[in-house]
mmCIF file as gemmi writes it, N, C-alpha and C atoms, coordinates in Angstrom:
data_model
loop_
_atom_site.group_PDB
_atom_site.id
_atom_site.type_symbol
_atom_site.label_atom_id
_atom_site.label_alt_id
_atom_site.label_comp_id
_atom_site.label_asym_id
_atom_site.label_entity_id
_atom_site.label_seq_id
_atom_site.pdbx_PDB_ins_code
_atom_site.Cartn_x
_atom_site.Cartn_y
_atom_site.Cartn_z
_atom_site.occupancy
_atom_site.B_iso_or_equiv
_atom_site.pdbx_formal_charge
_atom_site.auth_seq_id
_atom_site.auth_asym_id
_atom_site.pdbx_PDB_model_num
ATOM 1 N N . MET Axp A 1 ? 21.1 -12.071 39.259 1 0 ? 1 A 1
ATOM 2 C CA . MET Axp A 1 ? 19.736 -11.695 38.977 1 0 ? 1 A 1
ATOM 3 C C . MET Axp A 1 ? 19.73 -10.576 37.94 1 0 ? 1 A 1
ATOM 4 N N . THR Axp A 2 ? 18.925 -10.726 36.902 1 0 ? 2 A 1
ATOM 5 C CA . THR Axp A 2 ? 18.82 -9.719 35.854 1 0 ? 2 A 1
ATOM 6 C C . THR Axp A 2 ? 17.632 -8.814 36.148 1 0 ? 2 A 1
ATOM 7 N N . VAL Axp A 3 ? 17.894 -7.516 36.097 1 0 ? 3 A 1
ATOM 8 C CA . VAL Axp A 3 ? 16.834 -6.539 36.326 1 0 ? 3 A 1
ATOM 9 C C . VAL Axp A 3 ? 16.445 -5.953 34.982 1 0 ? 3 A 1
ATOM 10 N N . PRO Axp A 4 ? 15.163 -6.041 34.597 1 0 ? 4 A 1
ATOM 11 C CA . PRO Axp A 4 ? 14.758 -5.482 33.305 1 0 ? 4 A 1
ATOM 12 C C . PRO Axp A 4 ? 14.916 -3.964 33.306 1 0 ? 4 A 1
ATOM 13 N N . ILE Axp A 5 ? 15.337 -3.454 32.17 1 0 ? 5 A 1
ATOM 14 C CA . ILE Axp A 5 ? 15.487 -2.007 32.01 1 0 ? 5 A 1
ATOM 15 C C . ILE Axp A 5 ? 14.25 -1.491 31.316 1 0 ? 5 A 1
ATOM 16 N N . ARG Axp A 6 ? 13.639 -0.514 31.899 1 0 ? 6 A 1
ATOM 17 C CA . ARG Axp A 6 ? 12.447 0.078 31.293 1 0 ? 6 A 1
ATOM 18 C C . ARG Axp A 6 ? 12.838 1.334 30.552 1 0 ? 6 A 1
ATOM 19 N N . SER Axp A 7 ? 12.222 1.519 29.426 1 0 ? 7 A 1
ATOM 20 C CA . SER Axp A 7 ? 12.495 2.683 28.595 1 0 ? 7 A 1
ATOM 21 C C . SER Axp A 7 ? 11.196 3.414 28.339 1 0 ? 7 A 1
ATOM 22 N N . SER Axp A 8 ? 11.303 4.727 28.202 1 0 ? 8 A 1
ATOM 23 C CA . SER Axp A 8 ? 10.132 5.524 27.859 1 0 ? 8 A 1
ATOM 24 C C . SER Axp A 8 ? 9.863 5.478 26.357 1 0 ? 8 A 1
ATOM 25 N N . MET Axp A 9 ? 10.806 4.912 25.6 1 0 ? 9 A 1
ATOM 26 C CA . MET Axp A 9 ? 10.644 4.791 24.15 1 0 ? 9 A 1
ATOM 27 C C . MET Axp A 9 ? 9.674 3.642 23.867 1 0 ? 9 A 1
ATOM 28 N N . PRO Axp A 10 ? 8.72 3.847 22.945 1 0 ? 10 A 1
ATOM 29 C CA . PRO Axp A 10 ? 7.82 2.746 22.589 1 0 ? 10 A 1
ATOM 30 C C . PRO Axp A 10 ? 8.582 1.642 21.86 1 0 ? 10 A 1
ATOM 31 N N . VAL Axp A 11 ? 8.082 0.413 21.965 1 0 ? 11 A 1
ATOM 32 C CA . VAL Axp A 11 ? 8.707 -0.712 21.266 1 0 ? 11 A 1
ATOM 33 C C . VAL Axp A 11 ? 8.426 -0.555 19.777 1 0 ? 11 A 1
ATOM 34 N N . ASP Axp A 12 ? 9.466 -0.63 18.992 1 0 ? 12 A 1
ATOM 35 C CA . ASP Axp A 12 ? 9.352 -0.486 17.545 1 0 ? 12 A 1
ATOM 36 C C . ASP Axp A 12 ? 8.902 -1.823 16.956 1 0 ? 12 A 1
ATOM 37 N N . PRO Axp A 13 ? 7.733 -1.876 16.297 1 0 ? 13 A 1
ATOM 38 C CA . PRO Axp A 13 ? 7.265 -3.153 15.744 1 0 ? 13 A 1
ATOM 39 C C . PRO Axp A 13 ? 8.217 -3.751 14.72 1 0 ? 13 A 1
ATOM 40 N N . LEU Axp A 14 ? 8.974 -2.93 14.001 1 0 ? 14 A 1
ATOM 41 C CA . LEU Axp A 14 ? 9.937 -3.463 13.033 1 0 ? 14 A 1
ATOM 42 C C . LEU Axp A 14 ? 11.051 -4.231 13.74 1 0 ? 14 A 1
ATOM 43 N N . VAL Axp A 15 ? 11.463 -3.764 14.888 1 0 ? 15 A 1
ATOM 44 C CA . VAL Axp A 15 ? 12.491 -4.462 15.66 1 0 ? 15 A 1
ATOM 45 C C . VAL Axp A 15 ? 11.967 -5.833 16.086 1 0 ? 15 A 1
ATOM 46 N N . LEU Axp A 16 ? 10.707 -5.9 16.429 1 0 ? 16 A 1
ATOM 47 C CA . LEU Axp A 16 ? 10.111 -7.187 16.798 1 0 ? 16 A 1
ATOM 48 C C . LEU Axp A 16 ? 10.076 -8.154 15.619 1 0 ? 16 A 1
ATOM 49 N N . GLU Axp A 17 ? 10.104 -7.618 14.393 1 0 ? 17 A 1
ATOM 50 C CA . GLU Axp A 17 ? 10.126 -8.454 13.182 1 0 ? 17 A 1
ATOM 51 C C . GLU Axp A 17 ? 11.548 -8.811 12.756 1 0 ? 17 A 1
ATOM 52 N N . GLY Axp A 18 ? 12.54 -8.44 13.554 1 0 ? 18 A 1
ATOM 53 C CA . GLY Axp A 18 ? 13.917 -8.788 13.239 1 0 ? 18 A 1
ATOM 54 C C . GLY Axp A 18 ? 14.725 -7.696 12.578 1 0 ? 18 A 1
ATOM 55 N N . TRP Axp A 19 ? 14.138 -6.536 12.371 1 0 ? 19 A 1
ATOM 56 C CA . TRP Axp A 19 ? 14.857 -5.414 11.773 1 0 ? 19 A 1
ATOM 57 C C . TRP Axp A 19 ? 15.668 -4.696 12.84 1 0 ? 19 A 1
ATOM 58 N N . GLU Axp A 20 ? 16.818 -4.17 12.441 1 0 ? 20 A 1
ATOM 59 C CA . GLU Axp A 20 ? 17.649 -3.383 13.342 1 0 ? 20 A 1
ATOM 60 C C . GLU Axp A 20 ? 17.702 -1.95 12.825 1 0 ? 20 A 1
ATOM 61 N N . ARG Axp A 21 ? 17.317 -1.02 13.671 1 0 ? 21 A 1
ATOM 62 C CA . ARG Axp A 21 ? 17.327 0.388 13.29 1 0 ? 21 A 1
ATOM 63 C C . ARG Axp A 21 ? 18.774 0.87 13.244 1 0 ? 21 A 1
ATOM 64 N N . GLN Axp A 22 ? 19.171 1.417 12.102 1 0 ? 22 A 1
ATOM 65 C CA . GLN Axp A 22 ? 20.555 1.852 11.939 1 0 ? 22 A 1
ATOM 66 C C . GLN Axp A 22 ? 20.735 3.349 12.18 1 0 ? 22 A 1
ATOM 67 N N . ASN Axp A 23 ? 20.164 4.167 11.309 1 0 ? 23 A 1
ATOM 68 C CA . ASN Axp A 23 ? 20.305 5.606 11.469 1 0 ? 23 A 1
ATOM 69 C C . ASN Axp A 23 ? 19.292 6.35 10.612 1 0 ? 23 A 1
ATOM 70 N N . THR Axp A 24 ? 19.208 7.637 10.842 1 0 ? 24 A 1
ATOM 71 C CA . THR Axp A 24 ? 18.297 8.493 10.096 1 0 ? 24 A 1
ATOM 72 C C . THR Axp A 24 ? 19.131 9.491 9.311 1 0 ? 24 A 1
ATOM 73 N N . LEU Axp A 25 ? 18.878 9.545 8.006 1 0 ? 25 A 1
ATOM 74 C CA . LEU Axp A 25 ? 19.679 10.374 7.105 1 0 ? 25 A 1
ATOM 75 C C . LEU Axp A 25 ? 18.79 11.035 6.069 1 0 ? 25 A 1
ATOM 76 N N . ASP Axp A 26 ? 19.395 11.964 5.323 1 0 ? 26 A 1
ATOM 77 C CA . ASP Axp A 26 ? 18.733 12.52 4.153 1 0 ? 26 A 1
ATOM 78 C C . ASP Axp A 26 ? 19.643 12.277 2.95 1 0 ? 26 A 1
ATOM 79 N N . GLU Axp A 27 ? 19.16 12.615 1.78 1 0 ? 27 A 1
ATOM 80 C CA . GLU Axp A 27 ? 19.953 12.411 0.56 1 0 ? 27 A 1
ATOM 81 C C . GLU Axp A 27 ? 21.075 13.451 0.481 1 0 ? 27 A 1
ATOM 82 N N . PRO Axp A 28 ? 22.181 13.093 -0.136 1 0 ? 28 A 1
ATOM 83 C CA . PRO Axp A 28 ? 22.469 11.87 -0.894 1 0 ? 28 A 1
ATOM 84 C C . PRO Axp A 28 ? 23.02 10.734 -0.022 1 0 ? 28 A 1
ATOM 85 N N . ARG Axp A 29 ? 23.317 11.022 1.215 1 0 ? 29 A 1
ATOM 86 C CA . ARG Axp A 29 ? 23.916 10.008 2.083 1 0 ? 29 A 1
ATOM 87 C C . ARG Axp A 29 ? 22.994 8.81 2.307 1 0 ? 29 A 1
ATOM 88 N N . LEU Axp A 30 ? 21.698 9.043 2.352 1 0 ? 30 A 1
ATOM 89 C CA . LEU Axp A 30 ? 20.724 7.963 2.558 1 0 ? 30 A 1
ATOM 90 C C . LEU Axp A 30 ? 20.905 6.855 1.529 1 0 ? 30 A 1
ATOM 91 N N . SER Axp A 31 ? 20.929 7.221 0.261 1 0 ? 31 A 1
ATOM 92 C CA . SER Axp A 31 ? 21.083 6.223 -0.806 1 0 ? 31 A 1
ATOM 93 C C . SER Axp A 31 ? 22.432 5.527 -0.743 1 0 ? 31 A 1
ATOM 94 N N . ASP Axp A 32 ? 23.479 6.276 -0.434 1 0 ? 32 A 1
ATOM 95 C CA . ASP Axp A 32 ? 24.82 5.689 -0.34 1 0 ? 32 A 1
ATOM 96 C C . ASP Axp A 32 ? 24.884 4.632 0.763 1 0 ? 32 A 1
ATOM 97 N N . VAL Axp A 33 ? 24.354 4.954 1.926 1 0 ? 33 A 1
ATOM 98 C CA . VAL Axp A 33 ? 24.411 4.034 3.06 1 0 ? 33 A 1
ATOM 99 C C . VAL Axp A 33 ? 23.522 2.816 2.802 1 0 ? 33 A 1
ATOM 100 N N . ALA Axp A 34 ? 22.333 3.028 2.25 1 0 ? 34 A 1
ATOM 101 C CA . ALA Axp A 34 ? 21.443 1.904 1.936 1 0 ? 34 A 1
ATOM 102 C C . ALA Axp A 34 ? 22.112 0.945 0.959 1 0 ? 34 A 1
ATOM 103 N N . GLU Axp A 35 ? 22.758 1.47 -0.057 1 0 ? 35 A 1
ATOM 104 C CA . GLU Axp A 35 ? 23.441 0.622 -1.035 1 0 ? 35 A 1
ATOM 105 C C . GLU Axp A 35 ? 24.6 -0.137 -0.39 1 0 ? 35 A 1
ATOM 106 N N . MET Axp A 36 ? 25.327 0.497 0.511 1 0 ? 36 A 1
ATOM 107 C CA . MET Axp A 36 ? 26.431 -0.16 1.202 1 0 ? 36 A 1
ATOM 108 C C . MET Axp A 36 ? 25.919 -1.35 2.017 1 0 ? 36 A 1
ATOM 109 N N . TYR Axp A 37 ? 24.801 -1.168 2.7 1 0 ? 37 A 1
ATOM 110 C CA . TYR Axp A 37 ? 24.224 -2.288 3.451 1 0 ? 37 A 1
ATOM 111 C C . TYR Axp A 37 ? 23.81 -3.418 2.512 1 0 ? 37 A 1
ATOM 112 N N . ARG Axp A 38 ? 23.178 -3.102 1.394 1 0 ? 38 A 1
ATOM 113 C CA . ARG Axp A 38 ? 22.771 -4.14 0.433 1 0 ? 38 A 1
ATOM 114 C C . ARG Axp A 38 ? 23.983 -4.904 -0.083 1 0 ? 38 A 1
ATOM 115 N N . GLU Axp A 39 ? 25.052 -4.178 -0.408 1 0 ? 39 A 1
ATOM 116 C CA . GLU Axp A 39 ? 26.257 -4.806 -0.945 1 0 ? 39 A 1
ATOM 117 C C . GLU Axp A 39 ? 26.94 -5.716 0.07 1 0 ? 39 A 1
ATOM 118 N N . THR Axp A 40 ? 26.699 -5.478 1.353 1 0 ? 40 A 1
ATOM 119 C CA . THR Axp A 40 ? 27.34 -6.297 2.379 1 0 ? 40 A 1
ATOM 120 C C . THR Axp A 40 ? 26.408 -7.372 2.935 1 0 ? 40 A 1
ATOM 121 N N . GLY Axp A 41 ? 25.316 -7.667 2.208 1 0 ? 41 A 1
ATOM 122 C CA . GLY Axp A 41 ? 24.48 -8.806 2.545 1 0 ? 41 A 1
ATOM 123 C C . GLY Axp A 41 ? 23.295 -8.529 3.45 1 0 ? 41 A 1
ATOM 124 N N . PHE Axp A 42 ? 22.848 -7.299 3.479 1 0 ? 42 A 1
ATOM 125 C CA . PHE Axp A 42 ? 21.693 -6.966 4.307 1 0 ? 42 A 1
ATOM 126 C C . PHE Axp A 42 ? 20.473 -6.652 3.457 1 0 ? 42 A 1
ATOM 127 N N . GLU Axp A 43 ? 19.327 -6.985 3.997 1 0 ? 43 A 1
ATOM 128 C CA . GLU Axp A 43 ? 18.055 -6.515 3.462 1 0 ? 43 A 1
ATOM 129 C C . GLU Axp A 43 ? 17.864 -5.12 4.056 1 0 ? 43 A 1
ATOM 130 N N . VAL Axp A 44 ? 17.401 -4.177 3.244 1 0 ? 44 A 1
ATOM 131 C CA . VAL Axp A 44 ? 17.271 -2.791 3.683 1 0 ? 44 A 1
ATOM 132 C C . VAL Axp A 44 ? 15.824 -2.351 3.598 1 0 ? 44 A 1
ATOM 133 N N . ARG Axp A 45 ? 15.393 -1.682 4.621 1 0 ? 45 A 1
ATOM 134 C CA . ARG Axp A 45 ? 14.051 -1.104 4.648 1 0 ? 45 A 1
ATOM 135 C C . ARG Axp A 45 ? 14.211 0.367 5.033 1 0 ? 45 A 1
ATOM 136 N N . ILE Axp A 46 ? 13.583 1.243 4.256 1 0 ? 46 A 1
ATOM 137 C CA . ILE Axp A 46 ? 13.666 2.68 4.508 1 0 ? 46 A 1
ATOM 138 C C . ILE Axp A 46 ? 12.287 3.174 4.901 1 0 ? 46 A 1
ATOM 139 N N . GLU Axp A 47 ? 12.222 3.789 6.066 1 0 ? 47 A 1
ATOM 140 C CA . GLU Axp A 47 ? 10.958 4.254 6.633 1 0 ? 47 A 1
ATOM 141 C C . GLU Axp A 47 ? 10.979 5.769 6.837 1 0 ? 47 A 1
ATOM 142 N N . PRO Axp A 48 ? 9.803 6.404 6.829 1 0 ? 48 A 1
ATOM 143 C CA . PRO Axp A 48 ? 9.747 7.843 7.108 1 0 ? 48 A 1
ATOM 144 C C . PRO Axp A 48 ? 10.323 8.157 8.492 1 0 ? 48 A 1
ATOM 145 N N . PHE Axp A 49 ? 10.919 9.309 8.619 1 0 ? 49 A 1
ATOM 146 C CA . PHE Axp A 49 ? 11.477 9.78 9.883 1 0 ? 49 A 1
ATOM 147 C C . PHE Axp A 49 ? 10.371 9.948 10.917 1 0 ? 49 A 1
ATOM 148 N N . ASP Axp A 50 ? 10.587 9.401 12.11 1 0 ? 50 A 1
ATOM 149 C CA . ASP Axp A 50 ? 9.644 9.534 13.217 1 0 ? 50 A 1
ATOM 150 C C . ASP Axp A 50 ? 10.425 10.023 14.43 1 0 ? 50 A 1
ATOM 151 N N . PRO Axp A 51 ? 10.296 11.315 14.759 1 0 ? 51 A 1
ATOM 152 C CA . PRO Axp A 51 ? 11.092 11.853 15.872 1 0 ? 51 A 1
ATOM 153 C C . PRO Axp A 51 ? 10.819 11.157 17.203 1 0 ? 51 A 1
ATOM 154 N N . ASP Axp A 52 ? 9.671 10.527 17.361 1 0 ? 52 A 1
ATOM 155 C CA . ASP Axp A 52 ? 9.356 9.821 18.597 1 0 ? 52 A 1
ATOM 156 C C . ASP Axp A 52 ? 10.178 8.548 18.768 1 0 ? 52 A 1
ATOM 157 N N . LYS Axp A 53 ? 10.796 8.052 17.69 1 0 ? 53 A 1
ATOM 158 C CA . LYS Axp A 53 ? 11.63 6.849 17.762 1 0 ? 53 A 1
ATOM 159 C C . LYS Axp A 53 ? 13.109 7.192 17.936 1 0 ? 53 A 1
ATOM 160 N N . GLU Axp A 54 ? 13.444 8.455 17.951 1 0 ? 54 A 1
ATOM 161 C CA . GLU Axp A 54 ? 14.835 8.892 18.073 1 0 ? 54 A 1
ATOM 162 C C . GLU Axp A 54 ? 15.19 9.113 19.532 1 0 ? 54 A 1
ATOM 163 N N . SER Axp A 55 ? 16.393 8.731 19.909 1 0 ? 55 A 1
ATOM 164 C CA . SER Axp A 55 ? 16.81 8.898 21.296 1 0 ? 55 A 1
ATOM 165 C C . SER Axp A 55 ? 17.565 10.207 21.518 1 0 ? 55 A 1
ATOM 166 N N . GLY Axp A 56 ? 18.1 10.793 20.473 1 0 ? 56 A 1
ATOM 167 C CA . GLY Axp A 56 ? 18.864 12.022 20.616 1 0 ? 56 A 1
ATOM 168 C C . GLY Axp A 56 ? 18.037 13.248 20.268 1 0 ? 56 A 1
ATOM 169 N N . CYS Axp A 57 ? 18.701 14.357 20.159 1 0 ? 57 A 1
ATOM 170 C CA . CYS Axp A 57 ? 18.041 15.61 19.813 1 0 ? 57 A 1
ATOM 171 C C . CYS Axp A 57 ? 17.622 15.594 18.339 1 0 ? 57 A 1
ATOM 172 N N . THR Axp A 58 ? 16.378 15.932 18.077 1 0 ? 58 A 1
ATOM 173 C CA . THR Axp A 58 ? 15.867 15.924 16.707 1 0 ? 58 A 1
ATOM 174 C C . THR Axp A 58 ? 15.253 17.263 16.303 1 0 ? 58 A 1
ATOM 175 N N . GLU Axp A 59 ? 15.478 18.298 17.092 1 0 ? 59 A 1
ATOM 176 C CA . GLU Axp A 59 ? 14.83 19.586 16.834 1 0 ? 59 A 1
ATOM 177 C C . GLU Axp A 59 ? 15.117 20.105 15.428 1 0 ? 59 A 1
ATOM 178 N N . CYS Axp A 60 ? 16.35 20.042 14.977 1 0 ? 60 A 1
ATOM 179 C CA . CYS Axp A 60 ? 16.695 20.537 13.632 1 0 ? 60 A 1
ATOM 180 C C . CYS Axp A 60 ? 16.02 19.695 12.549 1 0 ? 60 A 1
ATOM 181 N N . MET Axp A 61 ? 15.961 18.386 12.776 1 0 ? 61 A 1
ATOM 182 C CA . MET Axp A 61 ? 15.378 17.485 11.793 1 0 ? 61 A 1
ATOM 183 C C . MET Axp A 61 ? 13.863 17.66 11.696 1 0 ? 61 A 1
ATOM 184 N N . LYS Axp A 62 ? 13.214 18.001 12.795 1 0 ? 62 A 1
ATOM 185 C CA . LYS Axp A 62 ? 11.762 18.184 12.799 1 0 ? 62 A 1
ATOM 186 C C . LYS Axp A 62 ? 11.332 19.314 11.868 1 0 ? 62 A 1
ATOM 187 N N . ALA Axp A 63 ? 12.189 20.307 11.693 1 0 ? 63 A 1
ATOM 188 C CA . ALA Axp A 63 ? 11.849 21.456 10.848 1 0 ? 63 A 1
ATOM 189 C C . ALA Axp A 63 ? 11.622 21.053 9.402 1 0 ? 63 A 1
ATOM 190 N N . SER Axp A 64 ? 12.283 19.992 8.958 1 0 ? 64 A 1
ATOM 191 C CA . SER Axp A 64 ? 12.099 19.5 7.586 1 0 ? 64 A 1
ATOM 192 C C . SER Axp A 64 ? 12.053 17.965 7.618 1 0 ? 64 A 1
ATOM 193 N N . ALA Axp A 65 ? 11.178 17.454 8.45 1 0 ? 65 A 1
ATOM 194 C CA . ALA Axp A 65 ? 11.101 16.008 8.701 1 0 ? 65 A 1
ATOM 195 C C . ALA Axp A 65 ? 10.863 15.183 7.45 1 0 ? 65 A 1
ATOM 196 N N . GLU Axp A 66 ? 10.172 15.732 6.462 1 0 ? 66 A 1
ATOM 197 C CA . GLU Axp A 66 ? 9.834 14.967 5.262 1 0 ? 66 A 1
ATOM 198 C C . GLU Axp A 66 ? 11.055 14.549 4.451 1 0 ? 66 A 1
ATOM 199 N N . LYS Axp A 67 ? 12.181 15.239 4.605 1 0 ? 67 A 1
ATOM 200 C CA . LYS Axp A 67 ? 13.359 14.881 3.81 1 0 ? 67 A 1
ATOM 201 C C . LYS Axp A 67 ? 14.209 13.795 4.466 1 0 ? 67 A 1
ATOM 202 N N . TYR Axp A 68 ? 13.941 13.452 5.709 1 0 ? 68 A 1
ATOM 203 C CA . TYR Axp A 68 ? 14.713 12.436 6.421 1 0 ? 68 A 1
ATOM 204 C C . TYR Axp A 68 ? 14.015 11.078 6.379 1 0 ? 68 A 1
ATOM 205 N N . LYS Axp A 69 ? 14.818 10.035 6.343 1 0 ? 69 A 1
ATOM 206 C CA . LYS Axp A 69 ? 14.323 8.659 6.354 1 0 ? 69 A 1
ATOM 207 C C . LYS Axp A 69 ? 15.204 7.846 7.31 1 0 ? 69 A 1
ATOM 208 N N . THR Axp A 70 ? 14.614 6.796 7.874 1 0 ? 70 A 1
ATOM 209 C CA . THR Axp A 70 ? 15.346 5.927 8.781 1 0 ? 70 A 1
ATOM 210 C C . THR Axp A 70 ? 15.624 4.593 8.095 1 0 ? 70 A 1
ATOM 211 N N . ILE Axp A 71 ? 16.864 4.151 8.197 1 0 ? 71 A 1
ATOM 212 C CA . ILE Axp A 71 ? 17.291 2.886 7.594 1 0 ? 71 A 1
ATOM 213 C C . ILE Axp A 71 ? 17.222 1.78 8.644 1 0 ? 71 A 1
ATOM 214 N N . TYR Axp A 72 ? 16.553 0.693 8.259 1 0 ? 72 A 1
ATOM 215 C CA . TYR Axp A 72 ? 16.518 -0.53 9.053 1 0 ? 72 A 1
ATOM 216 C C . TYR Axp A 72 ? 17.179 -1.621 8.217 1 0 ? 72 A 1
ATOM 217 N N . THR Axp A 73 ? 17.872 -2.523 8.875 1 0 ? 73 A 1
ATOM 218 C CA . THR Axp A 73 ? 18.503 -3.636 8.16 1 0 ? 73 A 1
ATOM 219 C C . THR Axp A 73 ? 18.231 -4.948 8.889 1 0 ? 73 A 1
ATOM 220 N N . ARG Axp A 74 ? 18.37 -6.031 8.131 1 0 ? 74 A 1
ATOM 221 C CA . ARG Axp A 74 ? 18.435 -7.371 8.712 1 0 ? 74 A 1
ATOM 222 C C . ARG Axp A 74 ? 19.172 -8.236 7.71 1 0 ? 74 A 1
ATOM 223 N N . ARG Axp A 75 ? 19.809 -9.263 8.234 1 0 ? 75 A 1
ATOM 224 C CA . ARG Axp A 75 ? 20.553 -10.191 7.37 1 0 ? 75 A 1
ATOM 225 C C . ARG Axp A 75 ? 19.604 -10.864 6.409 1 0 ? 75 A 1
ATOM 226 N N . LEU Axp A 76 ? 20.021 -11.008 5.169 1 0 ? 76 A 1
ATOM 227 C CA . LEU Axp A 76 ? 19.23 -11.747 4.193 1 0 ? 76 A 1
ATOM 228 C C . LEU Axp A 76 ? 19.085 -13.185 4.656 1 0 ? 76 A 1
ATOM 229 N N . GLN Axp A 77 ? 17.889 -13.709 4.522 1 0 ? 77 A 1
ATOM 230 C CA . GLN Axp A 77 ? 17.643 -15.095 4.888 1 0 ? 77 A 1
ATOM 231 C C . GLN Axp A 77 ? 18.101 -15.991 3.75 1 0 ? 77 A 1
ATOM 232 N N . VAL Axp A 78 ? 18.961 -16.943 4.049 1 0 ? 78 A 1
ATOM 233 C CA . VAL Axp A 78 ? 19.471 -17.872 3.042 1 0 ? 78 A 1
ATOM 234 C C . VAL Axp A 78 ? 18.452 -18.997 2.885 1 0 ? 78 A 1
ATOM 235 N N . GLN Axp A 79 ? 17.988 -19.173 1.656 1 0 ? 79 A 1
ATOM 236 C CA . GLN Axp A 79 ? 17.048 -20.238 1.354 1 0 ? 79 A 1
ATOM 237 C C . GLN Axp A 79 ? 17.821 -21.517 1.089 1 0 ? 79 A 1
ATOM 238 N N . GLY Axp A 80 ? 17.378 -22.602 1.653 1 0 ? 80 A 1
ATOM 239 C CA . GLY Axp A 80 ? 18.119 -23.817 1.361 1 0 ? 80 A 1
ATOM 240 C C . GLY Axp A 80 ? 17.617 -24.993 1.994 1 0 ? 80 A 1
């Protein structure tokens, strides 16, 4: 029997669209990681940092939240 796990975290609508949340970074690492995902066959979406979607401690990041972005990825859809 499978027991559903309930989380206090809200459901991320991007995850429902097939996106996978990877990590939250600032520059220059943000651009480097996004490019690495693109080069390895992923579609990349970069969204503003939302501390309510983070599971770990975000106190330091909240102080300058505007400089952080969250990377979401999904496999490129092959047309054919």
